[in-house]
Kinemage of the C-alpha trace (Angstrom):
@kinemage 1
@onewidth
@group {chain A} dominant
@subgroup {mainchain}
@vectorlist {calphas} color= white
{ca met a 1} P -155.799 132.520 8.879
{ca val a 2} L -152.711 134.748 8.792
{ca gly a 3} L -149.433 132.896 8.358
{ca pro a 4} L -146.038 133.769 9.852
{ca val a 5} L -144.784 137.326 9.419
{ca phe a 6} L -141.204 137.997 8.321
{ca glu a 7} L -140.065 141.566 8.945
{ca ala a 8} L -137.060 143.785 8.215
{ca arg a 9} L -136.009 147.423 8.525
{ca pro a 10} L -134.188 148.268 5.263
{ca ala a 11} L -131.729 151.115 5.867
{ca ala a 12} L -130.719 154.105 3.761
{ca lys a 13} L -127.178 154.969 2.660
{ca val a 14} L -125.182 158.055 1.794
{ca asn a 15} L -122.193 158.345 -0.528
{ca leu a 16} L -119.141 159.723 1.257
{ca thr a 17} L -117.395 159.829 -2.130
{ca leu a 18} L -118.498 159.101 -5.680
{ca ala a 19} L -116.151 159.050 -8.670
{ca val a 20} L -117.175 158.222 -12.232
{ca leu a 21} L -114.322 156.378 -13.942
{ca gly a 22} L -115.803 156.135 -17.433
{ca arg a 23} L -118.307 154.231 -19.533
{ca arg a 24} L -118.356 150.436 -19.605
{ca pro a 25} L -118.949 148.334 -22.734
{ca asp a 26} L -122.401 147.440 -21.334
{ca gly a 27} L -123.374 151.123 -21.299
{ca tyr a 28} L -123.209 151.590 -17.538
{ca his a 29} L -120.776 153.942 -15.827
{ca glu a 30} L -117.791 152.523 -13.960
{ca leu a 31} L -117.972 153.852 -10.397
{ca arg a 32} L -115.820 154.074 -7.325
{ca ser a 33} L -117.770 155.132 -4.257
{ca val a 34} L -117.776 154.804 -0.486
{ca phe a 35} L -121.209 153.889 0.859
{ca leu a 36} L -122.186 154.506 4.471
{ca arg a 37} L -125.285 152.859 5.919
{ca val a 38} L -127.318 155.298 8.052
{ca gly a 39} L -130.050 154.836 10.638
{ca leu a 40} L -133.085 155.816 8.599
{ca thr a 41} L -135.168 152.808 7.588
{ca asp a 42} L -138.305 151.655 5.846
{ca val a 43} L -140.514 148.922 7.316
{ca leu a 44} L -140.960 145.750 5.257
{ca ala a 45} L -143.104 142.737 6.142
{ca val a 46} L -143.767 139.543 4.193
{ca thr a 47} L -146.468 136.920 4.812
{ca pro a 48} L -147.695 133.907 2.811
{ca gly a 49} L -149.876 135.155 -0.029
{ca ser a 50} L -153.646 135.296 0.159
{ca gly a 51} L -154.107 135.337 -3.627
{ca asp a 52} L -152.707 133.818 -6.781
{ca arg a 53} L -149.880 136.346 -7.223
{ca asp a 54} L -147.523 138.499 -5.177
{ca arg a 55} L -149.194 141.594 -3.780
{ca leu a 56} L -147.596 144.792 -2.503
{ca ser a 57} L -149.286 147.375 -0.278
{ca leu a 58} L -147.572 150.747 0.139
{ca thr a 59} L -147.939 153.304 2.919
{ca gly a 60} L -145.851 156.190 4.218
{ca leu a 61} L -144.035 158.739 2.074
{ca pro a 62} L -145.382 159.136 -1.463
{ca gly a 63} L -143.604 158.471 -4.729
{ca ala a 64} L -142.751 154.771 -4.607
{ca pro a 65} L -144.158 152.884 -7.615
{ca ser a 66} L -146.446 149.914 -7.076
{ca asp a 67} L -146.219 148.339 -10.513
{ca gly a 68} L -142.681 147.234 -11.242
{ca asn a 69} L -141.528 147.942 -7.686
{ca leu a 70} L -138.074 146.525 -6.984
{ca val a 71} L -139.508 144.480 -4.110
{ca leu a 72} L -141.782 142.560 -6.480
{ca arg a 73} L -138.981 142.226 -9.007
{ca ala a 74} L -136.796 140.756 -6.259
{ca leu a 75} L -139.317 137.987 -5.620
{ca asp a 76} L -139.481 137.122 -9.313
{ca ala a 77} L -135.688 137.189 -9.538
{ca ile a 78} L -135.352 134.574 -6.788
{ca arg a 79} L -137.832 132.310 -8.577
{ca ala a 80} L -135.915 132.703 -11.827
{ca gln a 81} L -132.560 132.028 -10.176
{ca ala a 82} L -133.838 128.962 -8.306
{ca gly a 83} L -135.841 127.676 -11.267
{ca phe a 84} L -138.855 127.042 -9.051
{ca asp a 85} L -142.248 128.742 -8.899
{ca phe a 86} L -142.441 129.508 -5.181
{ca pro a 87} L -145.921 130.423 -3.869
{ca pro a 88} L -147.158 134.032 -3.795
{ca leu a 89} L -146.323 136.413 -0.975
{ca asp a 90} L -148.113 139.442 0.450
{ca val a 91} L -145.731 142.334 1.095
{ca arg a 92} L -146.333 145.445 3.189
{ca leu a 93} L -143.926 148.331 2.708
{ca glu a 94} L -144.004 151.523 4.764
{ca lys a 95} L -141.802 154.144 3.120
{ca arg a 96} L -139.895 156.303 5.586
{ca ile a 97} L -136.840 156.846 3.390
{ca pro a 98} L -137.538 159.639 0.861
{ca val a 99} L -138.072 158.269 -2.651
{ca ala a 100} L -135.736 159.094 -5.581
{ca ala a 101} L -133.540 161.034 -3.181
{ca gly a 102} L -130.105 159.447 -3.585
{ca leu a 103} L -130.480 157.425 -0.376
{ca gly a 104} L -130.900 153.977 -1.939
{ca gly a 105} L -134.236 153.258 -0.281
{ca gly a 106} L -135.681 151.226 -3.129
{ca ser a 107} L -132.510 149.176 -3.464
{ca ser a 108} L -132.426 148.543 0.283
{ca asp a 109} L -136.053 147.396 0.173
{ca ala a 110} L -135.192 144.983 -2.648
{ca ala a 111} L -132.234 143.546 -0.732
{ca ala a 112} L -134.395 143.055 2.357
{ca ala a 113} L -137.088 141.397 0.232
{ca leu a 114} L -134.502 138.905 -1.034
{ca gly a 115} L -133.766 137.894 2.541
{ca leu a 116} L -137.377 137.778 3.722
{ca ala a 117} L -138.567 135.780 0.718
{ca gln a 118} L -135.903 133.135 1.280
{ca ala a 119} L -136.990 132.868 4.921
{ca ala a 120} L -140.671 132.660 3.990
{ca trp a 121} L -140.016 129.968 1.380
{ca gly a 122} L -137.566 128.031 3.544
{ca met a 123} L -134.799 128.135 0.953
{ca ala a 124} L -131.440 129.814 0.528
{ca leu a 125} L -129.459 131.011 -2.452
{ca ser a 126} L -125.695 130.608 -2.338
{ca pro a 127} L -123.710 133.822 -1.696
{ca asn a 128} L -122.684 133.961 -5.357
{ca glu a 129} L -126.258 133.422 -6.525
{ca leu a 130} L -127.505 136.118 -4.164
{ca leu a 131} L -124.927 138.612 -5.433
{ca gln a 132} L -125.847 137.783 -9.033
{ca val a 133} L -129.541 138.346 -8.337
{ca ala a 134} L -128.826 141.564 -6.427
{ca ala a 135} L -126.664 142.989 -9.219
{ca gly a 136} L -129.393 142.234 -11.726
{ca leu a 137} L -131.894 144.265 -9.716
{ca gly a 138} L -129.864 147.463 -9.443
{ca ser a 139} L -126.443 148.957 -8.850
{ca asp a 140} L -126.999 149.695 -5.137
{ca val a 141} L -128.619 146.371 -4.222
{ca pro a 142} L -125.397 144.327 -3.760
{ca phe a 143} L -124.201 146.698 -1.012
{ca phe a 144} L -127.390 146.215 0.978
{ca thr a 145} L -127.210 142.423 0.697
{ca cys a 146} L -123.745 142.439 2.301
{ca asp a 147} L -124.860 143.867 5.669
{ca leu a 148} L -121.843 146.169 6.020
{ca ala a 149} L -121.692 149.479 7.889
{ca ala a 150} L -119.538 150.995 5.149
{ca ala a 151} L -118.077 149.699 1.911
{ca leu a 152} L -115.964 150.654 -1.062
{ca ile a 153} L -118.079 150.071 -4.157
{ca gly a 154} L -116.654 149.371 -7.611
{ca gly a 155} L -117.785 148.343 -11.069
{ca arg a 156} L -121.362 149.464 -11.535
{ca gly a 157} L -122.074 148.437 -7.931
{ca glu a 158} L -121.402 144.704 -7.972
{ca ile a 159} L -117.952 144.971 -6.341
{ca val a 160} L -118.365 145.448 -2.583
{ca gln a 161} L -115.403 145.633 -0.198
{ca glu a 162} L -115.694 146.433 3.509
{ca asn a 163} L -114.462 149.925 4.349
{ca pro a 164} L -113.927 151.645 7.716
{ca ala a 165} L -116.805 153.861 8.793
{ca pro a 166} L -115.964 157.484 9.672
{ca ala a 167} L -115.364 158.477 13.277
{ca glu a 168} L -118.446 160.688 13.211
{ca asn a 169} L -121.652 158.836 14.053
{ca gly a 170} L -124.175 161.609 13.511
{ca val a 171} L -125.598 162.468 10.091
{ca leu a 172} L -128.006 165.249 9.167
{ca leu a 173} L -129.995 164.577 5.986
{ca val a 174} L -131.800 167.364 4.120
{ca thr a 175} L -134.038 166.252 1.254
{ca pro a 176} L -135.707 168.958 -0.874
{ca pro a 177} L -139.012 168.108 -2.566
{ca ala a 178} L -137.565 168.023 -6.090
{ca arg a 179} L -136.866 164.493 -7.338
{ca leu a 180} L -133.906 163.592 -9.519
{ca ser a 181} L -133.791 160.603 -11.839
{ca thr a 182} L -130.491 158.739 -11.580
{ca ala a 183} L -130.542 158.132 -15.341
{ca ala a 184} L -131.138 161.821 -16.023
{ca val a 185} L -128.252 162.892 -13.763
{ca phe a 186} L -125.809 160.477 -15.419
{ca ala a 187} L -126.984 161.617 -18.854
{ca arg a 188} L -126.391 165.225 -17.826
{ca tyr a 189} L -122.963 164.256 -16.475
{ca asp a 190} L -122.081 162.901 -19.925
{ca glu a 191} L -123.474 166.010 -21.630
{ca leu a 192} L -121.226 168.181 -19.461
{ca gly a 193} L -118.222 166.170 -20.571
{ca gly a 194} L -117.466 164.448 -17.296
{ca glu a 195} L -116.228 165.891 -14.024
{ca arg a 196} L -116.842 169.599 -13.497
{ca gly a 197} L -117.364 171.928 -10.599
{ca glu a 198} L -115.226 172.811 -7.600
{ca asn a 199} L -112.476 170.451 -6.492
{ca arg a 200} L -114.004 170.240 -3.016
{ca asp a 201} L -116.915 168.186 -4.388
{ca ser a 202} L -116.330 164.575 -3.375
{ca asn a 203} L -119.286 163.543 -5.536
{ca gln a 204} L -118.566 163.992 -9.228
{ca leu a 205} L -122.287 164.039 -10.013
{ca trp a 206} L -122.725 167.332 -8.160
{ca ala a 207} L -122.418 169.621 -11.196
{ca ala a 208} L -124.876 167.505 -13.200
{ca ala a 209} L -127.422 167.353 -10.374
{ca ala a 210} L -127.129 171.071 -9.655
{ca ser a 211} L -127.573 171.928 -13.328
{ca leu a 212} L -130.849 169.957 -13.391
{ca gln a 213} L -131.986 171.456 -10.062
{ca pro a 214} L -130.299 174.878 -9.712
{ca ala a 215} L -131.951 175.457 -6.328
{ca leu a 216} L -129.670 172.753 -4.917
{ca ala a 217} L -126.663 175.067 -5.047
{ca asp a 218} L -128.521 177.785 -3.142
{ca leu a 219} L -129.700 175.240 -0.573
{ca arg a 220} L -126.187 173.911 -0.045
{ca asp a 221} L -124.812 177.437 0.377
{ca ser a 222} L -127.491 178.194 2.975
{ca leu a 223} L -126.806 174.963 4.863
{ca glu a 224} L -123.059 175.567 4.931
{ca arg a 225} L -123.489 179.106 6.214
{ca ala a 226} L -125.924 177.953 8.888
{ca ser a 227} L -123.888 174.968 10.090
{ca asp a 228} L -120.313 176.084 9.349
{ca arg a 229} L -119.447 172.684 7.908
{ca pro a 230} L -119.312 171.084 4.430
{ca trp a 231} L -122.414 169.501 2.912
{ca leu a 232} L -122.259 166.668 0.401
{ca leu a 233} L -124.601 165.275 -2.229
{ca ser a 234} L -125.701 161.673 -1.732
{ca gly a 235} L -125.766 159.571 -4.894
{ca ser a 236} L -127.443 161.408 -7.740
{ca gly a 237} L -129.337 163.587 -5.257
{ca pro a 238} L -131.149 165.618 -4.328
{ca thr a 239} L -130.445 164.748 -0.661
{ca leu a 240} L -127.656 166.759 0.945
{ca phe a 241} L -125.977 165.606 4.138
{ca ala a 242} L -123.367 166.588 6.717
{ca leu a 243} L -121.459 164.515 9.278
{ca tyr a 244} L -121.443 165.375 12.988
{ca pro a 245} L -119.565 163.995 16.005
{ca ser a 246} L -122.829 162.633 17.423
{ca val a 247} L -126.485 162.313 16.533
{ca glu a 248} L -127.276 164.825 19.281
{ca asp a 249} L -125.078 167.372 17.505
{ca ala a 250} L -126.828 166.554 14.235
{ca ala a 251} L -130.241 167.063 15.847
{ca arg a 252} L -129.236 170.431 17.324
{ca ser a 253} L -128.000 171.581 13.943
{ca gly a 254} L -131.177 170.259 12.330
{ca arg a 255} L -133.328 172.465 14.530
{ca ser a 256} L -131.303 175.519 13.511
{ca val a 257} L -131.396 174.540 9.858
{ca ser a 258} L -135.178 174.049 9.935
{ca glu a 259} L -135.635 177.648 11.098
{ca ile a 260} L -133.581 178.949 8.184
{ca ile a 261} L -135.313 176.785 5.587
{ca gly a 262} L -138.696 177.844 6.935
{ca pro a 263} L -141.978 176.252 5.873
{ca ala a 264} L -140.600 174.848 2.603
{ca asp a 265} L -141.487 171.227 1.880
{ca val a 266} L -138.072 169.890 2.907
{ca leu a 267} L -137.534 166.689 4.910
{ca ile a 268} L -134.808 166.781 7.575
{ca his a 269} L -133.584 163.721 9.492
{ca ala a 270} L -130.942 163.552 12.206
{ca val a 271} L -129.728 159.949 12.328
{ca asp a 272} L -126.963 157.799 13.740
{ca leu a 273} L -125.396 154.874 11.890
{ca val a 274} L -127.667 152.243 13.433
{ca gly a 275} L -131.238 153.518 13.761
{ca pro a 276} L -133.687 152.158 12.912
{ca asp a 277} L -135.425 155.489 13.514
{ca pro a 278} L -134.107 159.056 13.392
{ca ala a 279} L -133.293 160.819 16.635
{ca trp a 280} L -135.053 163.914 15.286
{ca arg a 281} L -136.926 164.802 12.146
{ca his a 282} L -138.707 167.728 10.532
{ca pro a 283} L -141.532 168.065 9.891
């Protein structure tokens, strides 16, 4: 007999700005960034477990790990925080947000799992406990637990302050097939001696990401020529994005961009700030 189903649509984010302020004593980088939630989401469902341990089934876009997935770690983190061995859960995750793309999909999934698990177990962490658990899971997770449209992020991600969203409500996301490890990009940033590149880059990780994936610079140049607007790097990349007055404008530009990019294995999503699904995508 199947028990109750608890469902969520974890959303992606982009970084409107990202500044690296230095290294912290704990080894992490001190950040100052503006996060914007966008309308591209995964699908997450939780039901009472049918076995003796938590189980995760993955579908959708490839690349998300099964072992050690942040969703499973989130369940264990709640148990540890509460000091109680809550019963196993079965979790279904359909990945629609590109993996390791700078869009925070894994962190958003973990934040949603924290909420669904509490509902399934009929318990609730305090806001401070939830923030502590979220910060322990990853730097982007606290933002997604706060349910804000946009936020100014500080520390290594644990400081979240509401921030006005931009007037534009259309976003075009272009994700090339190359994956970038966040750790590798920050390591390269340190190797380069900190901020480099053109002053117009609002993301100080751009030079590091582009040095690890040189094709990114060519792609950004092509996108800017085709759209006549600036393109930004989200997080540690490799996703590039541009803001548009409306999602319809983003979709029209996406169709033009897809013709220029050609048959390359690039994912393109035209989204608003709500979703849960893109207004247009390619392929």
